[in-house]
Structure formats: C-alpha cells, structure tokens
N, C-alpha and C positions, 0 to 999 in steps of 0.2 A: 293397883295397876300395875303391871308388869311393865317393863321399860321398852320391849320390843313391840308390845301392843300399842304403844302408843305412837311410837315412831316406825314408819316402814324401814328406815335406813338411818343409821347414824354415824357422821364422818368424824373422825378425830381430827383438826388441825393444828396440830401441835398444843393441845390444850382447849383448844377451842369446838363447840360441837355446830353440825347444824342438821336439825330433825326436818327431815321430809316426808310431807305427808301427801297423799293420794288425794284429801280435801280438807278443808279447812276446820276447825272446829267450831262449833255454833257460837261459843262464848270463850274469852281470852282466858287463861289461865297460867300459873307458874308450876315449874317441875324444877326439883333440884336431881339431876344427876352425879351421884360420886363416882369416880373413876379412881382405880389400884394405879400408884405409882408407875407400875407398868403399862398402864392401859388396857388391860386383859378382860374387863369387867365393867358392865354398864347397868347402875342398880338404881331403880327410881326411889327416891326418900318420899315420894308424895308431894300435896300443895302446901308445902311449907315454906319459909321466908329462908333465904341465902344465910348460910352459916359457914363458918370456917371449919374445914374438914380437919381430918387427924393429919399429923402431920406423914409429908410423903405424899398424901392425896392431892385431886385436883378438883377443885367443885365448879361448876358450871353451872348458872342459872338460865335458865331458857324461857322466855318470853314466847308465848306461841299465838299469833294474831291472822285470824281472816282477813284480805284486804278486798272488799267487795266484789266485782264481777272477776276481776281477775283471779281471783282464788289463791293468791300466794301467800306463802308464809314469810313471816319477818322472824327471824332468828336472833335474840338479845343474847351474847354469853357474855359473862363476866368471870373472866379466868383470875382466879385469887392466887395461883401459884404457878407462874410460866417456867420456872426453873425447876428441872430436873435432874434430879443424880449430877448436881454440881455440874452440869452441862448448859450455857445460854443457847437459847433456840437461834438456828443461822437465818437471817432475814434476805429475801432474794428478791428481786424487781420485778413487777409485771405490767403490761402494755396490754388492758384488756379493748378492745376497739368493737363496734357496733353500727350497726345501718340498717333503715329500711324496716323498722320493729314498728310500721304504722300502716296506715290506710285513712281513705278518705272519707271510710265511716267512724275513723275515731284510733286512738292510742297514738304513741308520740314516741321515739325515739329518745327524745332527751327524758321525756315521763319514767319510760322504762329505765333509763340509765339512774335516773335519782332514787326509783327504787332500789335497784340493784347497790348503791353507794350506801344506802341506810343499812342493808344486808352487810355488806363488807366493813364500814364501819363499826356495827357492832360487833361484826367478829375481832375487831382488834387490829385493822390492815393502819398501815402506817401512810397516811397519803403523801405523795410526791407533789401533786398539782392539783388545784383546781381540776372538775371534771371539762373537758376540752370540746368544745361544740366547734366543727370542723364544718364550714360550707364549701362543696366543690363546684364544679366548671358548671352553672347556672343557664349554659345554652342545650345542656345532653338531653334530647328529647324523652329517655325513659328515666330520667332522675324521678327521685321522691319527691315531695311536695315541698319541702324547703331545701332539698339535695343537701342536708345535712347530717354530720357522721358526728358519734360521740367516743372517745376515748378516757377510758380511768387508768390513771396511772398510781399504782403502790407499790410497796413493799409488804411482803407475807412471807410468813414459814414456805419452806418448798412444796410442801406436803399440801397447798393451798390450789397449787396449779394441777394436782392431781385429781379434783374435784371440780374445782370453780368453774372449768366449761361444761362439764355435764348439768349443774346445777343449773348453769345458764340456760341450757339448751330447753331442760325441762321446765326454766320460768317462762321461756319464750311460747312455748307450748301452750300454756294458759294465758297469755297476754295477747297473742295476734287473732285476729279473726282469718282462720283458714279457708273462710268460702269466698274471701276476697282474691281473685287470681293474681292480682299485679302486686303483692307483697309477698318480699323476697328477701328473710332478713339473713343477713350476715354478721358472724361475730369472728376476731382472731384473736389471738393469746399470744405475746412474744414473751417469755421468758428471758431478762437480762436486756441489755440496751439495744433498742432495736439496731435491726443491719442499715448501714449508710445505703442501700440502694433503695430502703423502704422511704427515704426522705424524696429521692429523686423521683418515684412513681407517685409521690403525694404532690410535688410540683406539677407533673405533668396531669394527674386528675382536677387541678384547678383551672387548667384552660384548655385543655382536650380530652379526646374520647379514650378512655383508659380501658382496651379489651379485658372480658374476663380471663381469657385465656393466658393472656399476660402476667393477669395477678396469681393464678392458681399455679403457674409455673414458677412463680415465685416463691410462693406460700410451702410447696414441694421441694424448690432447692435447697430451703432455709430450714425445713423442718418445722415450721409453725403451726400449731395446732388451730383448726376452725373450724364453724360450722358454715353449713350455707344451704339455703332452703329454695325451693322454687327455681327460676331460671339463672340463680345463683350472684346476680350483681351486687346485691348486699357487699359481699366481702370485698367490691370494688372499693366502697366507700369507708369500708371499718379498716380494710388496709390503709388505704388513704391518709386516715385519722391519725393510726398510729405513727405514719411517718413524718407528720407535720408538727414539731416539736414547738411552732409557734415564736422563733428565735428575733425575728427581724422587729414585729410589730406585734400587738394585740389588742384586744377590748375585752369586755366583761358582760353579761348580761345577768341580771335577775329575774328568773321565770318564777310566777306563781301559777301553783295548778289546782285544780279542783278535782274533786271525786268523780271517778271514772263513771257515777249512778248519775251525777250531775249534768253530765255532757248534753243532754238533749234540752237544756235549760239557756235562756238567755245570761249573760255572763255579768251584764251590768254593770260593766265599769262606770266609774262617776265621771263624767267629761270634763265638768267644772274642777275636780278636783287634779285632772291629768293637767288641765292648763296652768294649775296654780303650782302644780310642780314643774312643769315646765318653766315658768318663769323662774321660782327659787331656787331653781336647778341649772339655769342656764350658764354654758360652758362647762358643765360636768357630765351632763346627758346627751344624747342627740337622737332625733328621728321621732320623739315624742308625738309630735301632732303636724299635720299638713300647713304650711303657711298660708297656701292659696285657699284652701277648703277650709279650714280649722277641723277638719275629719281628724279622729285619735287614732294613731299608729299604732299603738302597744298592745292593741286587742285583737286578736285572730276571728277570724269569722267560720271557722269551721267547727266538725263536732270533738274536737281534739281536747285533753284535758286543761292546755293552756290559756290561762286567764288573762294573763296581760307578762309582756316582758319588757324590762325597761335597760338601754345601752349607755354604755359609758367606760371611760376608762380605770375608774376604781371601783372596788368592790363595795367601800367603806360610803361610798357617794351613791352607790344603788340601792344599799341598804337604807340610808337616808330619804333616797326619791320613794321609793316603796313604801315608807310609812307614812306618805302625805296622798298616796291614791287610796283610795274608795272603791269598793265596789259589793255587789248585794249578795254572790254568791261566796262561800267560806273557802277560805284558803286551805287547801287538804294539807298542802307541802311547797315548801321554795327550795329551789337550789340555786346558785350563782354558777354560772359558767364561765371560762377563760376562752374567747374564741377568735376566729380571724375575721368576724365580721365589722365592717367598717375599715378595712384596712388597703382595698382594691388588689387583692393578692393575686386575681385572675387576669387584671389589666397589667402586666409587666412585660410583656413580649412584644417589641416594635418588628411587623411583619409585612411585605411586600404583597401587593396585589397576587401577585403570581403565584406564592407560596401560603395564599389563605385554604384553607379546607374547612367543609360543613361542621358545624359547631364549635368552632373553636373561638375562644376569648381572646380577642387581640386589639393592639393599637395599630391604626393604619395612618401614616404619612402620605397627605396628598395634596395636589391641586384641584380646586373646584372649577368643574367643566362645566356643569350646567346649572344653573339657578334651580329653586326646590321648585317642582310642581305638586298641588294637591289634589290627592285622589277622591274618589265620592264617597270613600268612609271618614274622610279626614286627616287622611295619613298627609306627611308629605316626602316625595322621594327627590334628592337631588344627587348629581355626580361628581365621584372624584377621579383622579388618574394619579399615578407614578411612573416611574420608567418601566414599570413592567406590565400596567395594565390600567383598566378604568373598571368601576364597581358601582352599582347604586346603593345609595343610603338611604334606609328609612327612619322617619321618624314618626311617632303613633301618636294619634289623637289625645288619648290621656296626659300626655306630657306638659298639655297647657302651655305654658309660656315658653319652654323650652323651644317648642316648635316653631316659635317665633323668630327665636335666636337664630334656628336653623334656615327660616324662610329668608333670613337679612342676607344670609352667604351669596357672594356673588363670583362669576369666571374669575380667576384670579386669586383669589383666598387661599392661605396653606393654611390646612388645618391638619388637626390629629383627630383621628374619629375614634373612640373607646366603643366598642360594639363587639356582638354574635356574631358568627357567619351564619344564616340561612340558607341550607342547601339551594340550587337550581330547582325550579319546578317547570310546570306545562306553559306557565303564565310569564314566567320572570327567570331571569336569570339568578345567578348567587349574588345575594345581598346583606349589605351589612342592619346588622339592626342596632341603631344608635343607643350608648345607655349614656355619654358624654361626650362634649366637643372640646375640647383645647384650640382655641384660636391661634394659630401661631404668629400669621402676618397678614394684613388686608390690602385686598389692593384697591386703586383708587377709583373710586365710584363717579364717573368722567360721564358725563351727559354733552351730545351737539346739539346745538340748537342754532336755529337763523337768526341772523344780528337783528337790532331794534332798527327801524329807520332813524336816521340824524335828521329828519325834516320834523316829522311828528311823534315818531317815538313807537309807531305801531310796529308789530313785530312783522317782518318782510318776510317774499316767498321769494324760492329760486325763478330766477329769470330763464333759466335754461344750463345745458353743459356747458361750463367753463363761462356762463356769462353772468357773474354774478348772481344779487339780487334785484328785486322790484319792490316798490310798496304800490300795495293795491288800494290805500286809502289817498295820497298825495302824488303818485305816480313816479316819486324819484326813485333812479336807478343808478346801479354801481356796480361794476362789472368786476371791481378790487375786493368787496367785502368776500370774508369767508366766515363760516359756521364760527360760533361764540362757543370755547370750551368752558363747560363749567364742570367745577369739583362738588360733587352732593358730599354732604357731611354723614357718614356711617354710624348707626345708633349702637353698633356693638363694639367691643375693643379686644386686644389680642389678651386673652385668659380664658379658663376652664369655665366651662358653662355644664352646670348638671339638671336633670331634668326634677321636678317638685319631689320630694322626699316619699310620696305615695306611690311614686312612680320609678322608683331606685331598688335595684336589688339588694339582699342581704349584704354582697360583699363591697359594694359602692363604698366607696371614700367620702364622706359626707364632707360640705363644706367646713364644720366645727372640726374636722379633724386634719382640714388641709395643712402640711407641714409638721403633722403629731406623728411622733415614733414613740411607741410606748414598749417598751426593753425591759423586763423582769432578770435582773440579777439572779432572784432567789424566786422560784415559781412555788413553793411550799405555801398553802395558805396560813393565812395570818388572823383569819377572824373567822367565825362562824360563816359557814356557807352553805348548810346543807339543814333543813326543817323540816320535820313533817308533826301532823296533827297539832300546829301550833306552837311547837316545843322546837328552841334552839338546841 
C-alpha cells in the first residue's frame, strides 16, 4: 500500500506526522512511515511493529482509529529521533481557545477539547497547564448552555502553528451539528504569550456583554489566527478563555464522558455512591448533592456526552472522588480541567443603580425600601435604593429557603445584592435577578401596639385623638398612656446567604469555598489528567 493512498495528506510537524483522512478506516491498523533525514520522502513500510530506523532517519508509528459518529482520526506518533543534523528543535508557546462547539441535541465543547488534547498529547506537545474551562457572564441571553469556553496551553515546534488551526477546523466540521442554526463555533490560536489586552477582554466578558466587533478588531490588530462560523459569537468565548490565566483563584473539575453513540441512553449514575462520595470527600469537593432535596448535582440531564462532573480544589482529590462513583454507562474517557467555577469571578464589581446595564453581573449595595411581595408564580419581589436610584429585586421560586431569607428583609435593612440585571419589559422595569444576599446591617423590627389595661390586663383601645386609651372590659381610661414599643427579634443575621446548590450558577462561590483562594505557583500538570478508552 502506497503511503499517499493511505492518507490524503501527511503533515510533518518537526518529526511528528498527522495523517488526515476523508473517512475513518473500518478497523484500527498500524503503519510505520520512514522519512529521510531531510524529510523529502514518505515511504510506507506496511503493517509491522515500530522499529528503530537507519541512522539519521526519523521513524513514526501512526495508529489510525475511527471515533464513533464524529469520524475523527486520532494520530498517535512515537518519534524515535527528534534531533536532526545536530540541532535541537525550537519549542514555541501556543494558546488554543474554543467555544460553542455544541448544541442542545448533543456534543460538548469540553468533550471536543478532550479529543483534541489527546491528539496533541500523542503528537508530543509539552503541556503548560491543565485544559482551562472558563465560565463567562451567565446573564448573556445568547450564551451557550453552560456558557463555558476551553483553552489548551502547550509548547510545540513552530511548524505546529502552521497546521493545527487547519486540522482543528476539519475536526469541527466533523463534530458539530450543521443543521442546528444556533451553533456558532469559534477558535483562536495565540502564538507566544497572550497580549495584556486579552486579559482585559476576559475580565469584561465575565460580567458585561462583550461585542463581537470588539473581539474581531482585537484579533485583527494583534494578527491572531482564528476560526469563526455562524454569527461569529464563538470567538468571544474563545478569546476570553485564552485571556483568563486563573491567577487569583481556581478550582478543578473531573469530567467523565460516554461515547457519542451512547448519548440517547440514561447515564445511570448511582445516587447512593454519590452520597457516599460526598460524605467521604467532605471539604475536598463541592456541589455534589442538594442538601434540601437530596438530588444528585454532578449528573447533567441533556443529550451531551458528559456522564458526570466532580468539582474541588485538588486534582488528586477529584481522582479519588471519581473512584467512588458508580454509573451504568461505560466511561469512554475522562479529563481534569482547571476552572474558574466556584470562584465568584463574575461578582467582583460594586455598581450603583444608575450605572446598571442589561445583562450585567454586579453587586449592588442598597437600603431595603419595600418588603417582599409574593407573585402568582411563587417569586418574591422586594425593592432597594441607593443614592442614585431604586430597583426591584427578584428571588425565584426554585431557590427554596433562600426565598424565605429575602422575605424576612424589612425597610431599613442594608444589603448587598449579588445579581444579574434583567432588562426592562412592557410589564416591569429593569430588575435584579438575585444570586446571593449579603446582609450588611439589620434595622430594628419595631412594633407599636396599644398598652394593656393597668386594671384588668386586657389590651386597651384608643379613646380618640390625643385622648389616650380606654379599656372596653372594665371601663378604665387614661389620657397619658402611649403606645408600647416592642422590638421583635430578627431571624436572619448579618452574613452572606446563598440559594441552595441546585439553584446556583457555575461561577457562584459556594459556602464550602468562602475565604478560600487557590493560587497555583506552577500550573504544569503533576499527575495524569487525560484518559481515553479506560487508559490513563
């Protein structure tokens, strides 16, 4: 079999080859390509075991496998000699960001990134970090399902940059559902360290609406290679992901995946095993179950390939936690991501009411002006004000006991509302959708009541304006008596209140992480973080 009939194209990445096929072969097979020292010829030696080539040659073992419905090739390259003509290869830094490679009917950006990370690992790149999963402003109406983008950070020979984006583009074409109109994949590839301006765009994307045109101009100005499909929104998340280096705080997530062919079936995560894992890993993981309902939170419900995801502050703890979870479906692969989940990154900006804009994520400090009113749907609406304006705050029915906290607020209380800004409509003005309540100070809850009768103890009634009180039981009157001032105890206290885990955002800092900052001096992975087909 001639080499060029086996592969449509063969790219030489400084001694690493990537064979791209129009369709995957029906069965896995091995081929060994032997290249001359100058890389001029490619000759197929056939289906034989890898062997050490003649002096000065480069031997590549290429394992070609089909990947279920995605029909993606995995190319496993073992480079026997990566030093040619007495010169060492130069390694360059790359940051590959991606977003919106999914749809409500299946697929997942993190799953695609896991496949891509395996490809790059097999090509011998040096990883600078775990794959980064970056959640963006959850209030943007046209966000993806989890509003999460992924970035892969690695070192590789410079020639990788000449082909990696093209190969990713071909992989996207095979992976995404083209008949779904709202999938808008975006990929950016930064060579070298990301520009400082990229960090500013990333911060903006966490709590504001970042316009596509702003991102396009930035990419053009810095000559950053990118892929944009559909309406182009995917490049917003991809760019923001690259710009967020997770310097101030981070968490990790262990995500287990099933095959794309199994997404129509139930995941079958065993609830009892999750309860046991949650008990044994208390303080090391978070948001596994909802304490009020007992519902399992690590298992999603859509048709995507994720079986479950476990979150915590340490990769080793997550590997241990995952070993305790049982599920009926086969785990086809797993990947550990470093993330901004559970950090509260989107709620770091204190904003005056007059400066609020639709879809912002903001903290608003104000005085409660009106007690909460329950709507027909079970939602609670209360009002706060600052020196610049007044705004309604909405606490929704699914938040459970958190809604009761909001119902306990009275005029005069000082609160900091953690919220997303819902734009005005025909029926209501701009509203804060409450994600958390920091009670700063409580007003006295004073009740004024009529005094008891000094003679018989019965509660007296007013005798008329400035005429004091009278007792309707014994007839006693006293013009000097005044109403009794009674301070009613409050059942809430100055502190932060959060909705139950089932109603929290991905970015919400849970109770378990209050006061915790996870800052890594070295982001290079120190343990296995990627597994496929049950192999670490």
